[in-house]
ZAMARGU-4260 file (C-alpha; in steps of 0.2 Angstrom, whole numbers, plus 5000, padded with zeros to 4 digits):
<rodrens>
0) 5195/5112/4970 | 5195/5109/4989 | 5192/5124/5000 | 5208/5126/5010 | 5213/5137/5024
5) 5224/5152/5023 | 5240/5151/5033 | 5251/5165/5040 | 5269/5159/5043 | 5281/5173/5049
10) 5279/5187/5036 | 5272/5176/5022 | 5254/5171/5018 | 5250/5154/5010 | 5233/5153/5001
15) 5226/5141/4989 | 5231/5145/4971 | 5218/5145/4957 | 5218/5146/4938 | 5217/5165/4940
20) 5233/5166/4951 | 5246/5170/4937 | 5236/5184/4931 | 5232/5191/4948 | 5250/5190/4952
25) 5254/5200/4937 | 5241/5213/4943 | 5249/5214/4960 | 5267/5216/4953 | 5260/5230/4942
30) 5252/5239/4957 | 5268/5239/4967 | 5278/5245/4952 | 5267/5260/4950 | 5268/5264/4969
35) 5251/5257/4975 | 5259/5246/4989 | 5244/5243/5000 | 5242/5226/4991 | 5252/5210/4995
40) 5268/5207/4985 | 5267/5190/4976 | 5281/5179/4980 | 5277/5164/4969 | 5267/5148/4969
45) 5273/5133/4980 | 5264/5116/4980 | 5248/5123/4973 | 5248/5137/4986 | 5251/5155/4982
50) 5264/5164/4993 | 5262/5183/4997 | 5270/5194/5009 | 5260/5198/5025 | 5252/5215/5028
55) 5250/5217/5047 | 5234/5225/5054 | 5216/5220/5057 | 5206/5212/5044 | 5192/5199/5042
60) 5177/5202/5053 | 5186/5216/5062 | 5183/5227/5047 | 5164/5228/5049 | 5165/5241/5064
65) 5179/5251/5055 | 5166/5257/5042 | 5153/5262/5054 | 5160/5279/5058 | 5160/5292/5044
70) 5179/5293/5045 | 5181/5274/5041 | 5168/5275/5028 | 5177/5289/5019 | 5193/5280/5021
75) 5186/5265/5013 | 5179/5275/4998 | 5196/5284/4996 | 5205/5268/4995 | 5194/5261/4982
80) 5196/5277/4972 | 5215/5276/4974 | 5215/5258/4969 | 5205/5262/4953 | 5217/5276/4949
85) 5232/5265/4951 | 5225/5250/4941 | 5220/5261/4926 | 5236/5258/4916 | 5237/5239/4919
90) 5235/5229/4903 | 5232/5211/4905 | 5238/5199/4891 | 5225/5193/4879 | 5226/5176/4887
95) 5224/5182/4904 | 5213/5171/4915 | 5202/5178/4929 | 5191/5168/4940 | 5175/5174/4931
100) 5182/5181/4915 | 5196/5180/4902 | 5206/5193/4893 | 5211/5211/4897 | 5199/5226/4902
105) 5189/5233/4887 | 5186/5251/4883 | 5179/5261/4899 | 5184/5246/4910 | 5197/5243/4924
110) 5202/5228/4933 | 5189/5228/4947 | 5194/5220/4964 | 5178/5210/4963 | 5176/5208/4982
115) 5179/5225/4989 | 5171/5224/5007 | 5178/5229/5024 | 5183/5211/5028 | 5196/5212/5013
120) 5204/5228/5020 | 5218/5228/5032 | 5215/5241/5045 | 5226/5251/5057 | 5212/5259/5067
125) 5201/5268/5055 | 5215/5269/5042 | 5216/5256/5028 | 5233/5250/5026 | 5230/5235/5015
130) 5219/5228/5001 | 5219/5209/5000 | 5211/5194/4992 | 5210/5198/4973 | 5204/5180/4969
135) 5188/5188/4960 | 5197/5202/4951 | 5190/5204/4934 | 5188/5217/4920 | 5173/5228/4922
140) 5166/5245/4925 | 5173/5254/4941 | 5155/5256/4946 | 5154/5238/4949 | 5166/5239/4963
145) 5158/5254/4970 | 5141/5246/4970 | 5147/5230/4978 | 5155/5240/4992 | 5140/5250/4995
150) 5129/5235/4997 | 5139/5230/5012 | 5144/5247/5020 | 5128/5257/5018 | 5121/5243/5021
155) 5108/5236/5010 | 5100/5225/5024 | 5087/5228/5037 | 5091/5237/5053 | 5091/5221/5064
160) 5105/5214/5054 | 5115/5230/5053 | 5114/5232/5072 | 5117/5214/5076 | 5130/5208/5064
165) 5138/5224/5056 | 5141/5234/5072 | 5129/5249/5071 | 5123/5255/5087 | 5107/5263/5079
170) 5099/5261/5062 | 5110/5268/5049 | 5105/5283/5038 | 5107/5274/5022 | 5105/5288/5010
175) 5117/5299/5020 | 5130/5285/5019 | 5128/5283/5000 | 5131/5301/4998 | 5146/5301/5010
180) 5154/5286/5000 | 5150/5294/4983 | 5158/5311/4989 | 5174/5303/4995 | 5175/5292/4980
185) 5173/5307/4968 | 5156/5304/4960 | 5147/5319/4954 | 5130/5312/4959 | 5122/5298/4968
190) 5109/5295/4954 | 5108/5277/4949 | 5118/5270/4963 | 5104/5261/4971 | 5100/5252/4955
195) 5118/5248/4952 | 5119/5240/4969 | 5103/5229/4966 | 5111/5224/4949 | 5127/5219/4957
200) 5117/5209/4971 | 5108/5200/4957 | 5125/5195/4949 | 5131/5187/4965 | 5121/5172/4963
205) 5127/5171/4945 | 5145/5171/4950 | 5143/5159/4964 | 5135/5146/4952 | 5148/5149/4939
210) 5162/5145/4951 | 5153/5130/4958 | 5151/5123/4940 | 5170/5124/4939 | 5171/5114/4956
215) 5177/5128/4967 | 5174/5127/4985 | 5165/5134/4995 | 5154/5139/4981 | 5149/5122/4976
220) 5144/5118/4994 | 5134/5135/4994 | 5124/5130/4979 | 5120/5113/4986 | 5114/5121/5002
225) 5103/5134/4994 | 5114/5150/4997 | 5110/5157/4980 | 5092/5158/4985 | 5097/5168/5000
230) 5107/5180/4988 | 5092/5182/4978 | 5082/5186/4993 | 5095/5200/4997 | 5092/5208/4980
235) 5073/5207/4982 | 5074/5215/4999 | 5084/5229/4991 | 5071/5231/4977 | 5057/5231/4990
240) 5065/5244/5001 | 5072/5257/4989 | 5064/5271/4999 | 5077/5268/5013 | 5091/5272/5001
245) 5084/5286/4990 | 5093/5302/4990 | 5087/5309/4974 | 5071/5309/4964 | 5079/5299/4950
250) 5085/5284/4961
</rodrens>
């Protein structure tokens, strides 16, 4: 599948459709039906491109600085909690096809967003008004989404990257940011979160390779260019620097 650009024309968004699109559209319709309207409304598929309504606001790279202040970090965690609450009742059909899985959620699972980072949030100032890009939604434990988000918003990277690329004016207090996110999401403890992030980072390479094997771009190019090795290095950095994130003896 070729990697195509997303186009916004008027109040509609045109994105490349995939084998997962019908199932994702069913999910988006369900979310609207239960009142979680901060996701795009699906309008169909035309000439291999899915059509969605446009949610106005700032997204993409603009999202990074929105999660630096505590208010933005809490708002992000709250959005994830509210999404997980809204999606609990969604029952996908047995033949549901996701990008990285098949079938409905199992016992104790929800349909995770799968790519819950600040770039996939539509922001109005520090207020998240939209959640977009459900291409990698799939059944899983809600903690998977939490761990994925924490990897980017704590962040699980060195100070130089956090300050140069992610908008921090000073080295972040990572343990405090984990605690803030966990509190706003509604977790009773931060125990185990660091290890959950590392496990989720380790899965990134597995997912990229799986999508590349199915011919998806840009994942196929990423594999050819050695990006999976970079992903493995990120997880190794997190393992080597656990002390930066530790907020309890058990972590």
